[in-house]
N, C-alpha and C positions, 0 to 999 in steps of 0.2 A: 060826171062824168069825164072820160076822156077821150081825146081825141086824137090819132095820131096818123099824120100822112106822110108816104114818101114820094121820091122825088131824083133825080139825078139815071136809072133804066137805061138800055138803049142796046145799038149792036155797034159792038167792037170786036175789031181782029185778035184772034191769039196776041199774045204775049201785051199787048194793051192796055190804057188803065182806064178804072171810072171813079164817081167818087157820087156818093148816095148819100143822101140826108133824109132824117128823120123828124119834122117835127112836131114836140106833142100840145094840145091845148086845152085848156079846157080846168076845171078846178084842181091845181096841184100847186103844194105845201112841200112837198118833199120829192126828189128823185130814188126807188130802193134800186133800181135794174131795168140798163132799158141794153135792147141786143137785136142783132138780125138774124131770121132763120130763113132758109132756102130751101124750095122743094123744084126738084126736076117734074119734069112727065112720067108719072107712073111708079115716082117715087115717094118717100114722105116728106116731113116736112120737117126738116135738122137743124141741130145751133153754129149760128157762124161765125158769132162773135158777141159777147157780153162786154157790158163796163157796170163797176160796181156802180154805190153810192160813192163809196169812200173811192172811183175811180182806178181800183185793181180790175184787172182786163182776164178773158177768159176766150182761148180760140181752141175753132175745131183742129186736131190736127193737120187734117188736105190745107186749111192756109196761111198755118203760123209762116211769119216770115215773110207774106207776100200781100196780107193783107190787113190794116189798122183800125182799130174803132177808138173812137174823139164824141167827145159831146161839151157843148156847149153850154154851162149851166147854165148864163141870162137870158140863153134864148128857147131853154130847155130841147137842144135840140143832137142829134146822137148822129154821126157821121162814119163811115165807113169805106175806108179809102183801100179799092182793090188793085193792085198793081200785078204785072207780068197775071195777067189773067190766061185761061185758057177754055180747051174746048168743055169741057165738064164741069166749068164756073159755072155754064147755064142752067138757069133755072127761077122763080120766079122769085123774088128776093121780099121778105116782109119785118117790118117795125115791132118790135114787144118790149111792151113794159108796165116796170110793178111802182106804182104809187102809194104817199100817203101812209104808210105803213099798211096796206089794205094786202087783201089775199087777192084779186078778180087780176090777171095779167088781160092788158091794153093786145090788139095786133089791126097793126094796117092791114088797108085794102091789097100790101103787093106792090111790087114796079118788077118788073119782067127785065131780062141780064141776059144777050145772048151774046156767047163766043165763036165767030168763026175760026176757022180752019185756015 
C-alpha cells in the first residue's frame, strides 16, 4: 500500500505563488510517475503536470511557463511550484502516483488552492 499526502494549498492573490508538496509513503521500491491533477467546482479532474521515473516532465498547456514540477527522490516527494497564479487556477489539487511497476494509480486527498482576483 502507498499513501500520498498533499500540503501547501491556501489562499493567494492573483500574481502570487504557492508551492505544493506531496509525500509518498508505504511500500515504495520505485517510482514510475508522480503528478498533479486539479478539479475546479463543477468540472472534471484534469492533468496539471507529471514527472516520470526518468525525470522527464509534462505540463498542461494552461500552466506551461508558470508551474514547475520537481521531485526529491530520497524522500519520494513531489513538488509543484506555482507562479503567476490566476483566478482560473482555483481548484482542489490532487497528487497522483504509480509505483513499483504496478498498474494501480494512487491518489491523495487533495489540497485546495484559491486565487483571488
